[in-house]
TORMI-215918 format. One record per residue: residue in three letters; x, y, z of N, C-alpha, C, O in turn. Coordinates in Angstrom, 2 decimals. Example, Ala and Ser with C-alpha at 12.3 -4.5 7.8 and 13.67 -1.06 7.14 Angstrom:
<rs>
   type       n.x       n.y       n.z      ca.x      ca.y      ca.z       c.x       c.y       c.z       o.x       o.y       o.z
    ALA     13.19     -5.69      7.80     12.30     -4.50      7.80     13.20     -3.30      7.80     14.24     -3.32      8.46
    SER     12.85     -2.25      7.08     13.67     -1.06      7.14     12.90      0.03      7.87     13.41      1.14      8.04
</rs>
This chain:
<rs>
   type       n.x       n.y       n.z      ca.x      ca.y      ca.z       c.x       c.y       c.z       o.x       o.y       o.z
    UNK      0.84     -1.14     -0.01      0.03      0.04     -0.04      0.91      1.17     -0.03      1.94      1.19      0.64
    UNK      0.49      2.18     -0.80      1.32      3.38     -0.90      2.41      3.41     -1.87      2.64      2.43     -2.57
    UNK      3.08      4.48     -1.95      4.00      4.67     -3.07      5.36      3.96     -2.77      5.95      4.04     -1.69
    UNK      5.76      3.26     -3.86      7.12      2.73     -3.98      7.63      3.13     -5.27      7.37      2.51     -6.30
    UNK      8.39      4.21     -5.22      8.91      4.77     -6.48     10.43      4.83     -6.60     11.18      4.81     -5.62
    UNK     10.84      4.90     -7.88     12.28      4.88     -8.16     12.72      6.35     -8.13     12.93      6.99     -9.16
    UNK     12.86      6.87     -6.87     13.23      8.27     -6.69     14.35      8.35     -5.61     14.47      7.33     -4.92
    UNK     15.09      9.29     -5.38     16.14      9.42     -4.36     15.53      9.07     -3.03     14.37      9.39     -2.80
    UNK     16.28      8.42     -2.14     15.84      7.96     -0.96     15.14      9.08      0.01     14.16      8.79      0.69
    UNK     15.65     10.23      0.01     15.07     11.39      0.86     13.68     11.67      0.35     12.76     11.89      1.14
    UNK     13.50     11.67     -1.00     12.15     11.90     -1.59     11.19     10.72     -1.32     10.01     10.91     -1.03
    UNK     11.72      9.54     -1.41     10.95      8.31     -1.06     10.50      8.39      0.43      9.33      8.16      0.74
    UNK     11.45      8.72      1.34     11.08      8.73      2.74      9.96      9.79      2.93      8.99      9.55      3.65
    UNK     10.11     10.91      2.30      9.04     12.00      2.52      7.76     11.49      2.06      6.78     11.51      2.81
    UNK      7.70     10.99      0.79      6.56     10.54      0.15      5.81      9.39      0.97      4.60      9.42      1.18
    UNK      6.66      8.36      1.41      6.15      7.25      2.13      5.54      7.68      3.42      4.41      7.31      3.75
    UNK      6.32      8.49      4.18      5.86      8.86      5.54      4.57      9.74      5.36      3.64      9.59      6.14
    UNK      4.51     10.67      4.35      3.33     11.49      4.21      2.16     10.66      3.91      1.08     10.88      4.45
    UNK      2.33      9.69      3.05      1.10      8.72      2.70      0.70      8.01      3.95     -0.49      7.97      4.26
    UNK      1.59      7.45      4.69      1.18      6.65      5.88      0.57      7.51      6.90     -0.44      7.16      7.50
    UNK      1.17      8.66      7.11      0.45      9.59      8.17     -0.92     10.01      7.67     -1.86     10.00      8.48
    UNK     -1.13     10.41      6.37     -2.44     10.88      5.92     -3.41      9.60      5.87     -4.52      9.64      6.39
    UNK     -2.95      8.53      5.27     -3.90      7.32      5.11     -4.46      6.78      6.51     -5.62      6.40      6.66
    UNK     -3.57      6.77      7.44     -3.96      6.16      8.70     -4.23      7.26      9.83     -4.54      6.90     10.97
    UNK     -4.12      8.51      9.50     -4.31      9.60     10.44     -3.43      9.40     11.74     -3.90      9.37     12.87
    UNK     -2.06      9.26     11.41     -1.20      9.10     12.50     -0.37     10.27     12.74     -0.23     11.09     11.83
    UNK      0.22     10.44     13.90      1.12     11.50     14.22      2.36     11.41     13.35      3.02     10.37     13.27
    UNK      2.68     12.56     12.69      3.70     12.64     11.66      5.17     12.19     12.33      5.94     11.41     11.79
    UNK      5.38     12.76     13.47      6.69     12.53     14.11      6.85     11.00     14.40      7.95     10.46     14.25
    UNK      5.75     10.30     14.82      5.85      8.92     15.12      6.02      8.04     13.89      6.72      7.03     13.89
    UNK      5.33      8.50     12.83      5.49      7.76     11.46      6.99      7.89     11.02      7.61      6.91     10.61
    UNK      7.53      9.10     11.12      8.98      9.29     10.64      9.91      8.52     11.54     10.87      7.92     11.05
    UNK      9.67      8.50     12.86     10.48      7.65     13.85     10.41      6.24     13.48     11.44      5.56     13.42
    UNK      9.18      5.72     13.22      9.10      4.22     12.99      9.71      3.96     11.59     10.37      2.93     11.44
    UNK      9.55      4.80     10.60     10.07      4.62      9.36     11.62      4.49      9.41     12.23      3.59      8.83
    UNK     12.20      5.44     10.15     13.77      5.47     10.28     14.21      4.22     11.02     15.24      3.64     10.68
    UNK     13.47      3.81     12.01     13.80      2.64     12.75     13.76      1.41     11.81     14.67      0.59     11.83
    UNK     12.73      1.29     11.02     12.63      0.17      9.98     13.72      0.19      9.06     14.31     -0.85      8.78
    UNK     14.07      1.41      8.53     15.19      1.53      7.56     16.56      1.11      8.17     17.41      0.53      7.49
    UNK     16.74      1.43      9.43     17.93      1.02     10.07     18.02     -0.54     10.18     19.07     -1.15      9.97
    UNK     16.92     -1.09     10.50     16.90     -2.62     10.42     17.21     -3.16      8.97     17.98     -4.11      8.82
    UNK     16.64     -2.57      7.95     16.91     -3.01      6.53     18.40     -2.89      6.21     18.96     -3.72      5.49
    UNK     19.01     -1.85      6.76     20.50     -1.62      6.57     21.27     -2.76      7.14     22.33     -3.11      6.62
    UNK     20.80     -3.35      8.20     21.52     -4.42      8.84     21.24     -5.84      8.21     21.84     -6.87      8.53
    UNK     20.32     -5.76      7.35     19.85     -7.06      6.74     20.98     -7.87      5.95     21.01     -9.09      5.83
    UNK     21.84     -6.99      5.47     22.97     -7.73      4.74     23.98     -8.40      5.76     24.79     -9.23      5.37
    UNK     23.90     -8.03      6.97     24.73     -8.69      7.97     24.08     -9.96      8.54     24.76    -10.70      9.25
    UNK     22.89    -10.23      8.30     22.17    -11.42      8.87     22.64    -12.71      8.18     22.94    -12.73      6.99
    UNK     22.70    -13.70      8.93     23.05    -14.99      8.40     21.85    -15.66      7.78     22.02    -16.56      6.95
    UNK     20.59    -15.24      8.15     19.40    -15.84      7.55     18.22    -14.77      7.79     18.02    -14.23      8.88
    UNK     17.53    -14.58      6.74     16.38    -13.64      6.92     15.28    -14.17      6.07     15.50    -14.71      4.98
    UNK     14.04    -14.01      6.61     12.84    -14.41      5.90     12.06    -13.23      5.61     11.81    -12.41      6.50
    UNK     11.62    -13.08      4.26     10.77    -11.99      3.95      9.38    -12.54      3.50      9.28    -13.44      2.67
    UNK      8.41    -11.99      4.04      7.01    -12.50      3.66      6.41    -11.55      2.72      6.08    -10.44      3.14
    UNK      6.25    -11.88      1.50      5.73    -11.02      0.41      4.53    -11.70     -0.21      4.55    -12.91     -0.43
    UNK      3.54    -10.96     -0.49      2.43    -11.49     -1.18      2.47    -11.12     -2.62      3.40    -10.41     -3.01
    UNK      1.54    -11.53     -3.45      1.52    -11.32     -4.90      1.03     -9.99     -5.34      1.00     -9.71     -6.54
    UNK      0.63     -9.13     -4.39      0.12     -7.85     -4.86      1.23     -6.94     -5.18      2.37     -7.14     -4.74
    UNK      0.91     -5.88     -5.97      1.94     -5.01     -6.57      2.77     -4.29     -5.55      3.95     -4.07     -5.82
    UNK      2.25     -3.88     -4.38      3.04     -3.19     -3.42      4.11     -4.15     -2.82      5.24     -3.72     -2.59
    UNK      3.79     -5.39     -2.57      4.68     -6.32     -1.91      5.80     -6.68     -2.90      6.95     -6.93     -2.54
    UNK      5.35     -6.71     -4.20      6.43     -7.10     -5.20      7.33     -5.91     -5.38      8.53     -6.10     -5.60
    UNK      6.87     -4.75     -5.29      7.79     -3.61     -5.50      8.60     -3.51     -4.24      9.79     -3.21     -4.36
    UNK      8.13     -3.73     -3.11      8.83     -3.71     -1.83     10.02     -4.77     -1.94     11.16     -4.49     -1.58
    UNK      9.68     -5.98     -2.46     10.65     -7.02     -2.55     11.82     -6.68     -3.41     12.98     -6.88     -3.05
    UNK     11.47     -6.13     -4.65     12.44     -5.62     -5.60     13.37     -4.57     -4.96     14.59     -4.63     -5.16
    UNK     12.80     -3.59     -4.18     13.54     -2.52     -3.62     14.52     -3.13     -2.51     15.67     -2.71     -2.40
    UNK     14.00     -4.12     -1.73     14.77     -4.71     -0.76     15.85     -5.47     -1.31     16.97     -5.30     -0.83
    UNK     15.68     -6.33     -2.29     16.64     -7.13     -2.86     17.76     -6.27     -3.61     18.93     -6.64     -3.64
    UNK     17.34     -5.18     -4.18     18.29     -4.32     -4.85     19.28     -3.68     -3.78     20.41     -3.33     -4.12
    UNK     18.84     -3.55     -2.53     19.80     -2.97     -1.64     20.79     -4.04     -1.17     21.85     -3.68     -0.65
    UNK     20.50     -5.36     -1.32     21.39     -6.31     -1.04     22.37     -6.76     -2.12     23.30     -7.55     -1.93
    UNK     22.08     -6.19     -3.22     22.89     -6.60     -4.43     24.34     -6.38     -4.26     25.12     -7.24     -4.67
    UNK     24.78     -5.24     -3.67     26.23     -4.98     -3.53     26.66     -5.14     -2.03     27.83     -4.96     -1.71
    UNK     25.78     -5.46     -1.18     26.17     -5.43      0.23     26.28     -6.86      0.88     26.94     -7.04      1.91
    UNK     25.67     -7.79      0.30     25.54     -9.10      0.97     26.79     -9.92      0.58     27.13    -10.05     -0.60
    UNK     27.44    -10.46      1.58     28.68    -11.23      1.34     28.36    -12.57      0.50     28.98    -12.82     -0.53
    UNK     27.43    -13.35      0.99     27.01    -14.47      0.14     25.58    -14.60      0.33     25.09    -14.46      1.46
    UNK     24.86    -14.85     -0.68     23.41    -14.94     -0.59     22.79    -15.99     -1.48     23.33    -16.44     -2.49
    UNK     21.64    -16.32     -1.02     20.88    -17.35     -1.86     19.41    -16.90     -1.65     19.08    -16.33     -0.61
    UNK     18.52    -17.18     -2.66     17.21    -16.84     -2.50     16.42    -18.06     -2.64     16.60    -18.79     -3.62
    UNK     15.55    -18.35     -1.72     14.72    -19.58     -1.72     13.27    -19.11     -1.73     12.67    -18.78     -0.70
    UNK     12.75    -19.09     -2.92     11.25    -18.67     -2.92     10.40    -19.78     -2.44     10.69    -20.97     -2.56
    UNK      9.35    -19.31     -1.88      8.36    -20.31     -1.32      6.97    -19.75     -1.72      6.66    -18.58     -1.52
    UNK      6.15    -20.66     -2.30      4.90    -20.29     -2.71      3.88    -21.05     -1.95      3.96    -22.27     -1.87
    UNK      2.93    -20.40     -1.38      1.86    -21.00     -0.49      0.54    -20.65     -1.09      0.19    -19.47     -1.15
    UNK     -0.22    -21.64     -1.56     -1.50    -21.45     -2.07     -2.61    -21.77     -1.13     -2.48    -22.74     -0.38
    UNK     -3.70    -21.02     -1.11     -4.68    -21.38     -0.15     -5.32    -22.75     -0.42     -5.48    -23.15     -1.58
    UNK     -5.69    -23.49      0.69     -6.17    -24.84      0.47     -7.55    -24.76     -0.02     -8.17    -25.79     -0.28
</rs>
């Protein structure tokens, strides 16, 4: 949900936080603080020995996955991708 655009990070941060704040009527400072905390965690992802990303087939999750994997492209020491597909019973 919300914008996932190919724009400089500062612009992405501003657009994403504004969208979340307005869509959910949240305090802007709290939204920015949470966004920054999450981004700090993403920055440490390349140091993880194992990580699991849960993404659905909707456009937002797919763009999120592409954006996340692109940050690992040059940062991860050794990596493998193990896709898992779960279909409803």
